[in-house]
C-alpha angles and dihedrals in degrees: 000000000000131000122236120208119217110251092234090058092049089054093046096045111033109203096025107149143151131205119212127214133181134205118190130191098017127154122231116211143130119297121286135222089251093051093047090050091053090047092055091050091050093047090054090051090051092052090053096044103045143034127193088251095050095052092080089065098051105116096215092052091048089054092052092046092050090051092048091053091050093053094046101261119129104225091198088065101031107034124205107266102252093040091052091053093047091049089054091053093048090048091054094249122137121258107243114257114210107152135317094274097049091040091051096052091043088057089049089053091051092048096048101030089230123128111243132190130190131197137188099253093209089065094054118095120204125317127350126238130192107210147142114284121245117233111263098024112144123232131182111193129196109282094016117129093207138013121271125221112232119231094219124255096062115128110246140171119225136178119212093285112027150004114276100178147007098226127275105348115038131049128200120260094224095063098037122129108268137175091274096049114119103164125042137188114214123199123204098208114217131187132184110295095036113096128221093250091061091050092048091049090051089050092054091049092047094050092045093053097042094049092042094054102025105030124227132104123283136202139168122229 
């Protein structure tokens, strides 16, 4: 399964690209001692590598922030995914623990600075398209109590039936990774200013961590 990007978006945002990965046959469960041990090691590395002051100068985070401003998202209120997680660590707050799959790709996002998204592949219908939202489209994101009506102009990802994400910061509840998920699709979410090599490297890290802590077999498109 690949993701097509609407030609208008390609023209508007030169360099916009996404890399797709798959993991099949995984097991979804609570965290493990091994995963928690890896998390603690990574959190210590983060504390040594960054400070709250230095985050503003990280090139990858600047690229995501610039993109957010251009698509009407205030990145001082809604932080790019990896930056938000790293800020939590530096502020002494716990990294959210959902399940071993979500936790693994969140750690990959922290390690690589790249925004990642994962979806239950069995809930995806047909091909994926990144496009501009139509005014009035309905979207229910993970953690939302009720659907929101899009204003039109947001960048979204849809399959052939429904929206699965508002790109690159919120995923749909319907296709989230749950206890019964066995096959996932992982997106390495790029924006202008982030090259393909960085996305591919993040994909390799994500697949390595997910298969290490959740089993299954991974591959990049």
